[in-house]
N, C-alpha and C positions, 0 to 999 in steps of 0.2 A: 661189183660194188650191189651187195641185197644180203634183205634181211628177210629168216624164211616168219608167216606169220599166218595164224584161222582165226582167233577166239581175242572178246574183250579178257584184259589184267584188271588187275587189281594195281588201286592208285599205289600203295607201297614200290613195287613192280617199275612200274615209270617213273616215278620216283629214285630209284634204284638208278637206274641206266640211266640217269639223264644228268646225276651230280656222277658218274662214273664218266659221263662222254664230258663234261667238266674238266672231274681231277687229269685226266691224261689228254685233254686241251691243252688247259693250264701249264703241258709239263709238254707241250711240244710232239705229241707223240698222238698224231693227228688216225694212223690206221689202226692204235691199238681204242682209242675214240670210238674209232667206230666200231670194231667190234665188237666193245661194251655194251655200247648203246644199242646192237642191233642182236646182243643174244639174248636164245632163247624167242625174239618173234618179235619182243611184247612190242614195241616202241614202234613198227612194224603194223601190228590191228591196232595199236590205236591210231594211226595213219586212215588206216584203213577204212574206222568208225569214220573220222573226219571228213572225209572222202560222202561219203556216205549221205552224213549230217549237211553238210554242203551244197545238194542236192536238193535239199526241200528244209529250206529253215525253218520255215513259219513251223512243220510239221514236228518240228524239232524242238521248238522253243515249246508251243503246246504240251509234247510230253514232257519233258524238264524242269520248263520255267514256265505252269503254268499261269495266267494272264501278268507276269515280267514279274513270277514270285523271286524272291531272291534265297536261293536253296543253294545255301554255302559251298554242302559235302559235291553236290554234281558242278557247280563251278569250278573247284579245286580237280574234280578229276577230267573236266573237256580242257581247263588250265594246262593240268599238264601232258595232255595229247597234243596240245599245240605246241612248249616246249623240248617233247620228241622230236614234232613234227619238223620244227626249226632247227637244232640237233641234228639230223638227217642231210634236210636239207644244205644245212651249213658245210658240211663232210662233204655231199656231193659236189659243192662248187669249191672246194678241197682241191677233191677230187678232180678237177677242170674238168665235170661233166653238167652238160647244158643245160639241167633241167630247175636248176638253183630257183632262179624270180619267176619261173610256174607254181614252182610250190610257197613259198615269198608270196605271191599270190592268192591262191588259195589259202591259206592262212588268213590269209587279211580280210576273204572273205568271208571266212567261219566269224573270226574278232568283230567283224563289223554288223555282223547278219545273224548270227546265234546265240550270242550271250545277251540278258537284259542290258538294260541300260546303265544300272546303278554298278553295274563290273567295270571297269575302263583298263582294267589288265594293262595299267600302267609295264609292270616286268617285263610282261611278257613281250608289249607293244615296242620298249625301249629297245631289247633284245633287236629282235623283229627289222629296227631301222638300221641300228648298229651292223646287224652281218650284213642287212641290203648294202650301206656304207663302204663295206670292205669290199661287196664284189664292184662296187663303181669303182672306187676308189683302186682293184688289180687290173680295170680294164682300162686307167688314165680315161676314168668322167670326174674327173674330179668337180663341176660342175652340178653333178648328180650327187655325190660323194656326201659334197658339204651339206646340205637341207636333210637327209638322211641322218647326220650324224648331229647336228643340231635336232631332230625328232627327238633321237632316240638318249639325248641329254634332257631333253626336258622333261620325256618318260618319266627319263631314272627320278629329275626334280621331284616331278609331281604324286611319286613313286612311296619318297625318302620322306617328303612331308607328310602326306594320307600314317605314315606310319608312327611317326613323331609326333603327331598327332595321334595315333590311337595305341600305345606301348602295350605292347603285348606279357 
């Protein structure tokens, strides 16, 4: 299970790849989901960019969010990179590869250290905790799964409340 990669891609490509992944995941077609996610190397290029950013979060913040600015376009792009990275990590878990938790940790480090505080990233964080819960449950670590599921639900509720308060 590998994707080919080399350069940054547009936001709409990242969205397409993760949407297709979601579609096939929901149908239980996990191999096809991963294939669609990796098509063209889009998601892996985003993952590569995240890897670089995690190494120097302050430099990243200064470049993309100077003085803690709220650059919505930048945030949407990086959030979508994270969504692709989450899908990739979860697919690795489904393929019974042991790299998923290290990938989850890197994603969490990006969310914690590389985005301005005004972006709570509740949807992304909800999915991260949900995937972690599934991984723990699959390993019969229910004492670890339960708090992850609870965090996932709490983040999902926060996201829903925020969206209901500001309908677009």
